[in-house]
N, C-alpha and C positions, 0 to 999 in steps of 0.2 A: 573685404566684407564677406565674400562667399567662403573664404577660408575660416572665418570666425563661425559662420553657420555650421560648417562641416565639423568643426571642433565640438560645438555644442551637441550636435547629433551624436557624435562618438561618446561624449560624456553621458548623455541620457541612455544610450545603448548600454554602456558599462554599468550604469546605475541599475538598469533593468535586470541585467545579468546578476548583479550583486544581490538584489532583492530576491530574485528567483532562487539563487543558490542558498540564501539564508533560510528561505521558507522550506526548502528540501531538507536542510540540515536540522531545522527545528522539528519537523514531523518525525524524522528518523531518530533524533535524540530523544524525543518524547517517548517513542516506542521502546527504545533500548533502556531508558532510565525509569520507566514506569514501575518496574518491580521494586526499585529503591523506595518509592513513595509508599508502597504497601508494607514493606519489610520494617521500615524504621519510623519512629515518632518524629518525623522531620518533614520539612517542606523541600521539595526538589526544585531548584531554579536552573534554568538554562539561560546563559547570557552571552552577549557579544560585546564589542567595544567600538566606540567612535569618539574621535577627538579627545582621547584621554579619559573617557568616562565609560562606565559599565552601562549597558542597556539590557534589561531583563526581557527575554523574548518568550519565555514559557515558565509556567509555575504549576506544580502538581502537589496536592496534599494527600495525606494518608486517607485511605478509605473512600477517596473520591477522585476520579480523574477529570472532574469538572474543573474548568480553569476559572479561578477567581481573577477578575481583571485587575484587582488592586495593584499587583506588582508588575504586570506585563506592560512594557513600555516605560517603566520607571528608570530613571538614570541615577547613578551613584558614583562617588569618587572611586578610583581604582585602588588607591593605596590602603584603604581600610576595609575592603571587602574580600572575602575568600576568592570569589570568581575573578575579581580585579587583579589580585596578586598572582593567581594562577596564570592569568594571561600575560601579565607584565614580565613574568619570569621567562616567557618564551616569545617575547617581542624584540625587534631590533633595538640596539642601543640608541639609535637615532630617534626612535619613537619615544623611548623613555626620556631622553633629553628634552625633546620638543614638547611633550605632552604632560610630563609628570614632574621632572626634576627642575623645570624652569620656573616653578612657583612654590610658595610655602605649602607644606603638607598640612591640610586643614585638620584640626583636632575636633573629633566628634564625641569622643568619650575620654575618660582618663586613661584608657588602654590604647588609644589610637597611636600608631607609629608616626611621629612627627619629625624625626631626625633622618635625613637622607641616607646616612651611612647605615643606620639600623635597617632601613628598608632594603638597601642593597644587599646586606648580609642575609636578610630573610629571603630575598629572591634567589640568592645562591643556594640556600637550604632547600628551597622549593625545587630547584633544578636537580638536586641530589635525590630527593624523595618522590618527586612528581605530585606532591600534595601540598596544598596551601591551607592554612588555618586562619580563621578570623575569630579571635578570642575577645568578644565583646568590644570590637574596635569601631563598629559603626553604630551599634545599639547595645545598651546594657542588657544583659540576660540572654543575648543571642550568640550562639557559637556555631560557626560554619566550617565544614570540611569541603574543600573544593579541588578540582583537578581540571587541567586544560584539555581541549580537543585540538590536536595539531593537524595542520594541513601537510601536503606533500613536501613542503620546504621546512617542516619542523617549526612553523610559526603558529602561535595560538590565535585563532579567530574566534573561538568560543570557549566557554568553560561551563562545568556543571557543579552545583554545590548542593549539599544537604545542610539545611539550616535547622538547628535544634533550639527550640525555645527554652526558656529558663530552666536550667538543671537537667533537662532531658538527656543531654549527652552523657550524663552520669549513669544512665540506665542501659547503655549499649557498650559493646566491645569496640573501642575506637579503631583498633587494628583491623577488625572485620569490616567496619564501615569503609576504611581506606581501601582495603582489597576489593570490596564490591564496587566501589566508585571507580577505581582504576580499571577494573574489568570492563566497565561500561565505556569509559572515555577512550580506552585503548582500542576497543572495537570500533568506536565512531571515528577515531583518528585513522584507523586502517581503511575505513570507507572513504576517507578524504584523500587517501593515497599516501599516508604517512608510513614509512618503514623505518624501524630503528636502525 
């Protein structure tokens, strides 16, 4: 009985640490990524993951660093979001098997990846480039460019994305967006102790 109580205490303690570290990362990521929100006609999202889902923890819009609560705390599937795929590419195989590949990949638009082999190939491509794209896979008209924030073990706990509403991605240089985004996520990964 006392052993069970002890275990619960440890779990709550670990949870407390987890929440604390996530808050720190969130404020730091917000600071590092804020220039992206002013430079591009896009919404910047910072996300983490839990139980195979994306959880949005921060959102910044152009011309306003006021947070709209609409997306913060929202959950979404990992396989059809830029941030989700960015994190999946840098999560252990065991996580993928238990949380993503053990069920059908839900189709949300006609562009959603629903074949597991296609998703695996895409995750391989993301590992090569460090960049994940969501091409209208969760919502029609929305294109996202995302990159993971890696911890000291090279595992993705967070990701950052720029979400471009209908047609807006056509107004920017996508290569420049990718470079700017990687500059931010690499800086944040380094702060979490990640070394290439």
